[in-house]
C-alpha positions in Angstrom: 12.2 -18.3 -22.0 8.4 -18.8 -21.7 5.9 -17.8 -24.4 4.3 -15.0 -22.3 7.8 -13.5 -21.7 8.4 -13.4 -25.5 5.0 -11.7 -25.9 5.8 -9.2 -23.2 9.2 -8.3 -24.8 7.5 -7.7 -28.2 4.8 -5.5 -26.7 7.1 -3.4 -24.6 9.6 -2.9 -27.5 6.9 -1.4 -29.7 5.6 1.4 -27.4 4.2 3.5 -30.2 1.8 0.7 -31.2 0.8 0.0 -27.7 0.2 3.7 -26.9 -2.0 4.2 -30.0 -4.3 1.5 -28.7 -4.2 2.3 -25.0 -2.3 5.1 -23.4 -2.2 8.7 -24.8 1.1 9.9 -26.2 3.0 12.0 -23.7 6.1 13.0 -25.7 5.6 16.7 -25.2 4.9 16.8 -21.5 7.0 19.5 -19.7 6.6 19.4 -15.9 10.2 18.9 -15.1 11.7 19.5 -11.6 8.4 19.6 -9.7 8.7 21.3 -6.4 7.3 19.8 -3.2 3.5 19.6 -3.1 2.9 20.8 -6.6 0.5 19.8 -9.3 1.5 20.4 -12.9 -0.6 20.6 -16.1 0.6 18.1 -18.7 -1.9 17.9 -21.6 -5.6 17.5 -22.5 -8.3 18.2 -20.0 -7.3 18.6 -16.3 -9.9 19.7 -13.7 -9.0 20.8 -10.1 -11.1 21.5 -7.0 -9.4 24.0 -4.8 -11.0 24.6 -1.4 -14.0 22.6 -2.7 -14.5 25.1 -5.6 -13.6 24.6 -9.3 -10.1 26.1 -10.0 -9.6 28.7 -12.7 -8.7 27.2 -16.1 -5.8 24.9 -15.7 -4.8 24.3 -19.3 -1.4 25.8 -20.0 1.6 23.4 -20.4 3.8 23.3 -17.4 1.3 25.4 -15.3 1.7 24.7 -11.6 -0.3 25.1 -8.5 0.4 24.4 -4.8 -1.3 21.2 -3.7 -2.1 22.4 -0.2 -5.7 23.4 -0.9 -6.3 21.0 -3.9 -8.9 18.4 -2.8 -9.6 16.8 -6.2 -7.6 16.3 -9.5 -9.4 14.9 -12.5 -8.0 14.1 -16.0 -10.2 13.2 -18.9 -9.6 11.5 -22.3 -5.9 12.1 -23.1 -5.4 14.3 -20.1 -2.2 14.1 -18.1 -1.3 15.7 -14.8 1.7 15.3 -12.5 1.8 15.6 -8.7 4.7 15.8 -6.4 3.5 14.9 -2.9 5.9 15.4 0.1 4.1 14.5 3.3 7.4 14.0 5.1 11.0 14.6 4.1 10.7 12.2 1.2 8.7 12.8 -2.0 6.5 10.7 -4.3 5.7 11.5 -7.9 2.3 10.6 -9.2 1.1 10.9 -12.8 -2.6 10.7 -13.8 -3.0 9.4 -17.3 -6.3 9.2 -19.2 -9.6 9.1 -17.3 -8.6 9.4 -13.7 -10.0 11.0 -10.6 -8.2 11.5 -7.3 -9.9 12.9 -4.3 -8.0 13.6 -1.1 -9.3 12.0 2.2 -6.5 13.5 4.3 -6.7 13.0 8.1 -4.1 15.6 8.7 -6.3 18.6 8.1 -9.6 17.3 9.3 -10.3 18.2 13.0 -10.8 21.2 15.2 -8.8 23.8 17.0 -8.8 23.8 20.8 -7.1 25.8 23.5 -5.3 24.2 26.4 -6.9 25.0 29.8 -3.8 23.9 31.7 -0.1 23.2 30.9 0.1 19.8 29.1 2.8 17.3 28.4 2.6 15.9 24.8 3.2 12.1 24.6 4.1 9.9 21.7 1.0 7.7 22.4 -2.3 7.8 24.3 -1.0 7.1 27.8 1.5 8.3 30.4 3.6 5.2 29.7 4.7 6.7 26.4 7.6 9.0 25.9 7.1 12.8 26.6 7.8 14.7 23.4 7.3 18.3 24.7 5.3 20.5 27.0 2.8 23.1 25.9 1.7 26.0 28.1 -1.9 26.9 29.1 -3.6 29.0 26.5 -1.8 27.3 23.6 -4.0 26.6 20.6 -3.7 23.0 19.3 -5.2 21.1 16.3 -7.0 18.0 17.5 -8.0 15.4 14.9 -8.7 12.1 16.8 -9.0 10.4 20.1 -8.3 6.9 21.5 -10.9 4.3 22.1 -11.7 5.6 25.7 -11.8 9.2 24.5 -9.5 10.1 27.4 -6.6 11.0 25.1 -6.6 13.3 22.1 -4.3 13.2 19.1 -2.9 16.5 18.0 -1.1 17.6 14.8 1.4 20.4 15.4 2.4 23.1 12.9 5.6 21.3 11.9 3.5 18.1 11.1 4.6 16.2 14.2 2.0 14.1 16.0 1.4 13.8 19.7 -1.2 12.9 22.3 -2.4 14.7 25.4 -5.0 14.1 28.1 -8.5 15.1 27.0 -9.1 17.0 30.3 -6.3 19.5 29.3 -8.4 21.1 26.5 -11.9 22.4 26.1 -13.5 21.0 22.9 -16.7 22.3 21.3 -17.8 18.8 20.5 -16.6 15.2 21.0 -17.3 13.8 17.6 -13.7 13.0 16.8 -12.9 9.7 15.2 -11.4 7.0 17.3 -8.0 5.7 16.2 -5.3 3.3 17.4 -1.9 4.6 18.6 -0.2 3.4 15.4 -2.8 4.9 13.0 -0.9 7.2 10.7 -1.9 10.8 10.0 -2.2 11.4 6.3 -1.5 14.8 4.7 -3.2 16.2 1.6 -3.1 13.7 -1.3 -1.2 11.2 0.8 -4.6 9.5 1.3 -7.1 9.6 -1.5 -9.9 7.8 -3.3 -9.1 6.7 -6.9 -11.4 6.0 -9.8 -10.0 5.2 -13.3 -11.5 4.6 -16.7 -10.6 2.0 -19.3 -7.3 0.2 -20.1 -5.6 3.4 -21.2 -6.1 5.1 -17.9 -4.4 4.8 -14.5 -2.0 6.3 -11.9 1.7 5.9 -12.1 3.5 6.2 -8.8 7.2 6.4 -8.0 9.0 7.0 -4.7 12.0 9.3 -5.1 14.0 8.1 -2.2 12.8 6.4 1.0 9.3 4.8 0.9 6.3 7.0 1.6 3.1 5.5 3.0 0.0 6.1 0.8 -3.6 5.2 1.3 -5.6 4.5 -1.8 -9.3 3.5 -1.4 -8.6 2.5 2.2 -5.7 0.2 1.2 -2.2 1.1 2.5 0.6 1.1 0.0 4.3 1.5 0.9 6.5 1.3 -2.1 10.2 1.6 -2.5 10.2 2.0 -6.3 7.3 2.3 -8.9 3.8 1.0 -9.4 0.8 1.5 -11.7 -2.7 1.5 -10.2 -6.2 1.1 -11.8 -9.4 1.3 -9.7 -13.0 0.6 -10.7 -15.6 0.8 -7.9 -17.7 -2.3 -7.6 -15.0 -4.3 -9.4 -11.3 -4.3 -8.4 -8.3 -2.1 -7.8 -5.3 -3.5 -9.6 -1.7 -2.6 -8.5 1.2 -3.6 -10.8 4.5 -3.4 -9.0 6.9 -2.2 -11.8 10.1 -2.1 -9.8 11.3 -2.7 -6.2 8.9 -4.0 -3.7 5.5 -2.9 -2.3 4.0 -3.5 1.1 0.2 -3.6 0.5 -2.1 -3.9 3.5 -5.9 -4.1 3.8 -7.8 -5.2 6.9 -5.8 -8.0 8.4 -3.9 -9.0 5.3 -0.4 -7.7 4.3 1.3 -8.6 1.0 5.0 -8.0 0.3 4.8 -7.8 -3.4 8.0 -7.8 -5.5 8.4 -6.3 -9.0 6.2 -8.3 -11.4 3.3 -8.6 -9.0 -0.2 -7.9 -10.1 -2.2 -7.4 -6.9 -6.0 -7.5 -7.0 -8.2 -5.8 -4.4 -12.0 -6.5 -4.6 -13.9 -3.2 -4.2 -17.5 -2.5 -3.2 -19.7 0.0 -5.0 -18.6 2.4 -2.2 -15.0 2.1 -3.5 -13.7 0.4 -0.3 -12.1 -3.1 0.0 -14.6 -5.9 -0.1 -12.5 -9.1 0.0 -9.1 -10.7 0.4 -6.0 -9.4 -1.4 -4.7 -11.8 -4.1 -1.6 -11.7 -6.2 -0.8 -12.8 -9.8 2.1 -12.4 -12.2 1.8 -9.2 -14.2 0.3 -9.7 -17.6 1.7 -8.1 -20.8 -1.3 -5.9 -21.4 -1.0 -4.4 -17.9 2.3 -2.8 -18.6 2.6 -2.6 -22.4 2.9 1.0 -23.6 2.9 2.6 -20.1 4.1 6.2 -20.4 7.1 5.6 -18.1 8.9 8.8 -19.3 6.6 10.7 -16.9 8.5 9.2 -14.0 11.6 11.0 -12.8 13.7 7.8 -12.7 14.0 5.1 -15.3 11.9 1.9 -14.8 12.3 -1.4 -16.6 9.2 -3.6 -16.2 11.0 -6.4 -18.0 13.2 -7.0 -14.9 10.8 -9.6 -13.7 11.9 -11.8 -16.6 15.3 -12.3 -15.0 13.8 -13.5 -11.7 14.2 -17.2 -11.3 13.8 -17.1 -7.5 10.4 -17.8 -6.0 9.0 -15.2 -3.6 6.7 -15.7 -0.6 4.3 -12.7 -0.7 2.2 -13.4 2.4 1.4 -16.0 5.0 -1.9 -15.7 6.8 -1.7 -15.8 10.6 -3.8 -18.8 11.5 -5.4 -20.1 14.7 -4.6 -23.8 14.8 -6.8 -26.0 17.1 -4.8 -28.1 19.4 -4.7 -31.9 19.0 -6.9 -32.0 15.9 -4.3 -32.8 13.2 -2.8 -30.7 10.5 -4.4 -27.5 9.3 -3.6 -25.6 6.1 -2.5 -21.9 6.6 -2.7 -20.1 3.2 0.7 -19.0 1.9 0.8 -16.8 -1.3 3.8 -16.9 -3.6 5.2 -15.9 -7.0 7.5 -17.9 -9.1 8.2 -15.9 -12.4 10.0 -18.7 -14.3 7.0 -21.1 -13.8 9.0 -24.0 -12.2 6.9 -26.0 -9.8 7.4 -25.4 -6.1 8.5 -28.8 -4.6 9.5 -28.1 -1.1 8.4 -26.0 1.9 10.7 -25.7 4.9 9.8 -24.2 8.2 12.3 -23.3 10.8 11.2 -22.5 14.4 12.1 -19.1 15.8 10.2 -18.3 19.0 7.2 -19.3 21.2 6.3 -18.1 24.6 6.3 -21.6 25.9 6.5 -25.3 24.8 8.8 -27.3 22.6 8.7 -26.8 18.8 10.5 -28.3 15.9 10.8 -27.3 12.3 9.5 -29.3 9.4 10.0 -30.0 5.7 7.0 -30.6 3.4 7.6 -32.1 -0.1 4.0 -33.2 -0.8 2.5 -29.7 -1.3 -1.1 -28.7 -1.9 -2.0 -25.8 -4.2 -5.1 -24.1 -2.8 -5.5 -21.5 -5.6 -3.8 -20.3 -8.7 -0.9 -22.2 -10.3 2.8 -22.7 -9.8 3.7 -19.3 -11.2 1.5 -17.4 -8.8 -0.8 -19.1 -6.3 -1.6 -20.1 -2.8 -0.1 -23.1 -1.1 -1.2 -24.8 2.1 1.3 -24.6 4.9 0.2 -27.6 6.9 0.8 -27.4 10.7 -0.4 -28.9 13.9 0.1 -28.2 17.6 -0.7 -29.5 21.1 -1.2 -27.3 24.1 -0.4 -30.0 26.6 -2.7 -28.6 29.3 -2.3 -24.9 28.4 -5.3 -22.9 27.2 -3.6 -20.7 24.6 -0.1 -20.1 23.2 0.9 -17.7 20.5 2.0 -16.4 18.3 4.5 -19.1 17.4 7.0 -17.6 15.0 8.6 -19.4 12.1 10.9 -18.8 9.2 9.6 -20.3 5.9 11.5 -21.0 2.7 10.2 -22.4 -0.6 12.2 -24.3 -3.2 11.3 -25.0 -6.8 12.1 -27.9 -9.1 15.2 -26.1 -10.5 16.6 -25.7 -7.0 15.9 -22.0 -6.7 15.1 -21.0 -3.1 13.0 -18.1 -1.8 14.3 -15.6 0.7 13.1 -16.7 4.2 9.7 -15.3 5.2 8.8 -14.7 8.8 5.4 -16.2 9.6 3.3 -17.0 12.7 0.4 -19.0 13.9 -1.6 -19.3 17.2 -2.2 -22.6 19.0 -5.7 -22.6 20.7 -7.8 -25.0 22.7 -10.7 -26.3 20.6 
């Protein structure tokens, strides 16, 4: 067992000590059996904005309000509040601890009502090539909240929360200032997308999915989690996401990480509290999880489970554009290896390409681009030749890592493009 693992065990087995120096004690929190889309008062100072106005005093243990009209939740000092957010059939529990502010930036309730000027078929995407979901009659009122890039198609959110698209000519809008979105852009309900600002080391947001994963958006970063995480966020610095159990899919711009339990994901933030750089991943450090008030979560969580992980994990592989006939190029591959054994082998197996002949490869002379052998970035060195073609891609591969002890990662699907220089 490594020294840092021993330290982590010691810290986590003395929770009272850790909580005295960091997190407030939460032994007396009630807030059991939260209903869908409820916020519950736990302790300390909790402020709410409801319909953009300060809510009446919210200071009685186990007091609850419906979240539908709540646009901001703020806890201060030793404050604690619990939320149960249920944008779809599955729910997520969130606990604000310490100095935390959450402000909803929902896209599901921002838009305008419009009336159909003719019967209209509702499609699953912005185009007649998509499936027809239903038909609405002339005179029906619809809620429009976005358009496609050509503004010829409008996205609507119906009363049951379902999303569809209809031709713009079928409605009469008062203005055309709707945001442009891609067909796959999700619609976020209240407190499913939010900005987050937290205070010092004793503050943060605990999150746990109760069943199937629910997609959240925090400061513009998409988080899909199948277990539990702890999030801190400081504008102008970083947002930190500790995956406490299960796995998280974390996406920002063109980067997606598949972070297992034990991951400490760093997101650089601008002063405007939006992502300002590439996502990186490290192993969780003892002081990130020591003393967390995990009793606030509805299901038990064991942050020590990472200590049992001897298997390396590939977290992400950047999709590269490799210039033809110019030799090998390093595509960044991020990984975690909790037991610290050195990665000694990278094996790539060819899956698919639109054209050409491709063969897998084995690399045993590896280059560490960043970090160390417990959590870092390796160079996946690849080359290609177009043989007269102008472009081919993406070329898909299955990559596996192996460490010095013979532990192998689960295969990770990756891709690169071969382009003419």
